[in-house]
N, C-alpha and C positions, 0 to 999 in steps of 0.2 A: 474602534478606536484609530487603528493605522490601517485604513481599508483601501484597495486599489482595484477592485473589481469594477468594470464600467457598469453603469445602469444597464438593468435589464439582463445581467449576467446570466446565461444559461448554464448553470452548474454541472459540467458532466459527472462530480462525485454524487450530488443531491441524486440525480437520475440513477445511479447505479445502486445507492442506499435504498432507493423506493422500486426496484425491480424493473426499471424502464430501460430498453435498449433502443437507439435509433443512430443514424448516420452520423450524429455530432460525437458521439460516445464510442471511442475504441474499445473499451472494456465491455465484456459480455457477461451476462448472468453466470455463465460455465466457468467465469475466471474467479467467482466467489468460493473463499474458503471457510469463511466465518460470518454470520450475521445474528444479531439479537436485536433487541429494542432500542440499544445505544449505540452499537458499533457494527461495522462492516470491515472485513478485509478480503483483499482478493490480489490475485497475482497481477501485477503492473503490465500493462501494454508495452511499455519501453523496459527493456532488459540490456544489461551489460554483459558483454562476450563471455568473460570468466565468472560471472555471479548470476547466473540464470535463476530462476525461479523467485526472483524478490518480489516482497509482498507489500503492499500498503494498507495500513490500518487508517480509518475514517471514522469520525463521528457521524450517525446519521443526520443528526439536525447540523443545519448550516452554521458553521463559525468560521471565518474567513482566514484566520491565523492563530497563533499563539496569544495575541494580545487580546482576542475575542473568546478564546475557549474558556469556559467557565471551570474553575478550579477543581469542581467534582467530578470532572469527566477526565482529569488527568491520570487518577490511579487505575480506572478501568482500562484505559489506553495503554499504559505499562504494563498493567497485568496481560493484557491480551498480547503485547509486543513479547513477553516473556513467554509465553506458551507457544506463541508462534516460533520463537528462536529455538526452543528444545526441539519442537517438530522438525525444525529445517535440521538442525544438528542431527538428530536420528535418520530423517530421511535422506537427506543429501549428503551427508558425510563430510560437512564441510569443517575447515579447521577454527573458524571463529563466526561471529556476527556482528556487523556494524548496524546502527541505526543512524538515522538523519532526518531532520525535519527542518524546511525551509520558510522563512518569512519575509514578505514584500519583495519587490523586484531585486534591490540590491543583494538580498540574501538568497537569491534564484529560485524563488517562488514562482512557479508557472501555471498552478490550477489554485483559484482562489477560494479554496476550501482547506481548512486544516487537514494535514496527512502526515503521517509517520511513515516513513521507507525503513524496511527491514531486509538487510542484504546478506545471504550466505557468502562468508569470505573463504578464500584459500589462501594459504602462503605465496605470496609473489603475484596475485592476481592482478595488480595495477588498476584497482576500482576507481582511483582517483584520477588516473591518467587516460583513462579512456572514456568513449561517448555511449550513451545508451542508443539503441536501435529498436525500433517496432519488432515485437515478435508475433508469428503467425497465431491468430486464433487456437489451431489444433495443438500447438507446442505450449500454449499457456494453459488449455484444457488438461494437458497432461499432469503439467505441475501442479495444477489446482486439484486434480483428482488425487494425485499422491498425498498432497497434505491434507486433504480433507479425511483421507483413511488414516492417516497418521494420527490427526487430532481424534478421530473416533476411537482409536486403540489407547491413546495415551490416558483417557480419563478415567 
């Protein structure tokens, strides 16, 4: 409906969901903390200084934004967000959780595939006053390992 991806857009999130790594994708398969037939969740390559270990949830099928997302995917996405939020609270010992989701250029969307961010929050962390920075693969892998272990023990 309201799409902005250029023709032939090589969607990095579709590659992640399909297990493909290449030089265009910053995220590695070792960043993935959850994957099933509908959804994938992974540690974001871009992390905020006081909110490290933030996760992105995507549908495996390509939908550019909330305008394209089928309503029947909303519940599984939110359910996974809840499971991940609980895991983050327990594993990171954070004070709270924030979720955010961006649509279209004016809404700060920068990857043309629907995605939901889940941030660990700490009192006075200044999340909205700071900028994200790329995190090294090895650091992301550590956060992913921690969350995968926590998720396995949560069931």
